[in-house]
N, C-alpha and C positions, 0 to 999 in steps of 0.2 A: 504493500500500500504506500502511495505517495503521501507522506504525512502533511505536506503543504495543503492538502485538501482541508485538513482540520482548521488551518489558519484562515481559510476563506469562508468557512461555514458560519451561518448565523449562530450566535452563542446557544440559543435555545434548541438548535438542531443537533447539538453534540450529545452523544450518549457516552457518559463519562467512563463507564467500565469498558465499553468497546474501544474507545479511543485510547485508554490506558493500555489495553491489551495490544493494540496496534503499535504503540510506541515501544512496548516491551519486546514485541516480536522482532523488531529491528536487531536486537541482540541475541535472538534465538531463532535464526532462520530455519533450523532443522526441526523445530517443534511442530506438532500437529495442533494448529490453533483451534480446530474443531473440538478437541478434547476440552479446552478451556471454555469455549462457547457453551458446550453441553453442561459443564460444571456451573456456569453462571445461570443457565436456564433452570437447573435443578434447585439452586438456591432461590431463584425467583418463584418457582412453583411452591416451595415451602413457605415463603413469605406470603404469597397470595392465598394459600390454603389456610394458614393460621390467622391471617389478618382479614378474613372476610367480614368479620363483625367489628373491626377496629375503626371506630369513627373519630374518637378524640386523639389528639397528638400524643398524649401520654400512653394510650393503648397501642398506637402504632410503634412508638419507641420500644415498648416492652416486647412486641412481636419481633422487631428487628434484632434485639439482643438475644431473644430465645432461639431464633433460627440461626443467626450468624455466629454467635458465641457458644450458646449451650449445645446446639445440635451439630454445627459444622466446625466449631473449635477455633474460630478466628479471634486472635488477640494480639496485643502489642508485644514486640520482642524487646523486653527490657534488658535481657542478658547481653545481647549483641546489637544494641540500638543503632550504632553507626555503620553496621555492615551494609554494603551496597545492595544486597539482596532484599533488604527491607523496603526499598523504593522501586524495586523491579516487579511489576505487577504479575508477571507469570510466576516468578519465584514466590511471591506472596500467596498466590493461589495454590502453589505446590506445598509450601511450608505452613500455610495458615498463620503466618506471623508477619508483622510489618510495622512500618512507621505510622504515626497518627494520620498523615496525609494519604497514604495508600489505603489504609483501612477506611478512612472517611469516604474515599471514592467508592468503595464497595458498598458501604452503608447507604450513601445517598443514591447510588445507582439502583439498589434494590428497592428503596422506598419509592423512587420514581417509577420503577417498573410496576409497582403495586398501585400506582395512581395517586400517591401521596406527595405532599409538598416537602421538599428537603433541600438543605443548603449546606455547603462546607463554609464555615465561618473563617473570616480572615484575621485570625489571631496570631500574634507573634509566638514563635516556638511551637507550643502544643496546640494542634488543630482540633477543634470540636465541630460537632454537627448539630444543626437546628432542624427539628422535625415540626412541621406545621407553620402556619403564618399568623392566625388570629390569636391563638393561645399556644405559643411555641414551647417546645421542650428541648432543652440542651442535653446532648448525650456525648459520651466519650468513647469512641470506637476502640481506642487503644486499651481501654480498661473494660472490655467486655460489653460496651454499649450502655454502660450504666448512666443513670440520670445525674446531671451536674446541677446542684442547687445554687441559689443566688450567692450564698456566702463563699462556697468553693470557687465559683466562677470569678468572683471579685478577687479572692486570694491568689488565684492562678495567674491573673494578669496585672496584679497590683504593681505599680512602679513602671509599667509600660505606657508609652504615649498612645492612649486610646481615647476616643471621643466618649463623652458622657451625655446622658439625656437630661431633661429638665429636673429630674429628681436626684441627679448625681450618680446614676447607675451607669456602669460601663456598657458601651455599645460596640458590638462587633458587626461589621458589614459582611453580608454574604459575598463570597467570591464568585466571579463569573466562571463558567466552565473552562474558558481559555486560561484564566488565572490559576485554576486548580491544577490543570495539566502542566502548566509552566512550573508551578511550585514543586510538583512531583519530580520533574526533570532537574530543577535547580538543586534539590536535595542531593541528587546523584552527582551533579557537577561540583558542588562544594566539597563533597567527600573525595571525589577524584583529585581535585586540586590539592586538598590537604594531604593526600598520599603522593603528591608530586607526579601524578599521571596527567600531565598537561594536555596530551593529545586526546585523552578520553574526555577531559573537561571541555575541550574545543568542540568535540563531536556533540556533546550534550547541549552546550550553549547554542550551537548552530541549529539543533533540533528545536530549541525554544523559539528562535527567531522565525522558524518556519510555521510553527503551530500557533504562535501568539506574536505576530509581527509588530503589533503596536506597543509591545512591552520593551521599551528602549534599554532597560538595564542590561538585559542579556546581550543586546547588540554591543554595548560598551564593554562588557566582560569578554565577549568574543574578540573584539578588536584588540583589547589589551593582551590577551593570550596569543593572538596571532603575531602581534608586534614582538612579544617576548621570545617567540620561536623563530623570528626573522622571516615570517611568512608575509612578505610585503604585498604580494599580489592578493592574498586573501584579506589582509587588513584593509587594502584600498577598497575592495568590493564592499566590505562591511561598513567602512566609514562613509562611503557613498550612500549606503542604505540608511545609515543614521541621519545623514544630511537631508535625505528625501523625506524621512518620517518626522523629523523634529519641526515643531512650529515656531521655535524660538530662534530669532535671527542671530543673537549673540552666541547661542549654543552651536548653531550651524557654522558660524564663522570660526569658532574654536575647533570644530571637527575638521573643517577644510584646512585649517592651519596644520593640524596633525597630518592630514592627507598629503599636503605639499611637502612636509618634512621628510616623508618617506622617499622622496626623489622620483624621477621618471620611471614609468613602468618599463620592464625589460621583456 
């Protein structure tokens, strides 16, 4: 699959679990993707069967936890949290272990397959999931999908720069589907760079620019890494992409100054 298709889809048309599977398949060309599609369908069947009478958000949250954690065994990998496999969706489905972001994708995807409203929340560090809209329930897929109360929610993000409502309560904005997938890949890219695997980090940031082209941060990371590895040709192409996407003239001038500093193309 050409993952650039994800980048041009309307956000609401993206199926999170299928898109995450497609991204993971890029690193597992030999795998039978049909096996994983069948696994996802089996989980969906369980959620839809057990959730037939789940009307309230709290009831839907309970069904998701019962099916995904209690029946299928999906939970967070606290023992090897930073292992790359925890952000690799195929390996998450194999191991039934993952990071908050990879498990959140699974929970939200299954809720939506059941016709429920669900969002991945844009919190720093530990990602949570919102079930429902009018009377939402916050759950933690990393910890078995359990309910996160108001006090725990506040304690988890205390000290972070997060907006508050009129009553002083912390507000987390739902991420778009493009942002969720980019965050999944960004987790992998950060880990690759921390292990000095620059080429792997370049591959991952390039994927982000293709699935979420409006997210300029990864374009900047990609250009930085290309310059550090003396890939002037790649850096020029990335810098031109940044210049085309940015709406700020000063920022564009800075980008083009870096572009010129790389010298003529060879």
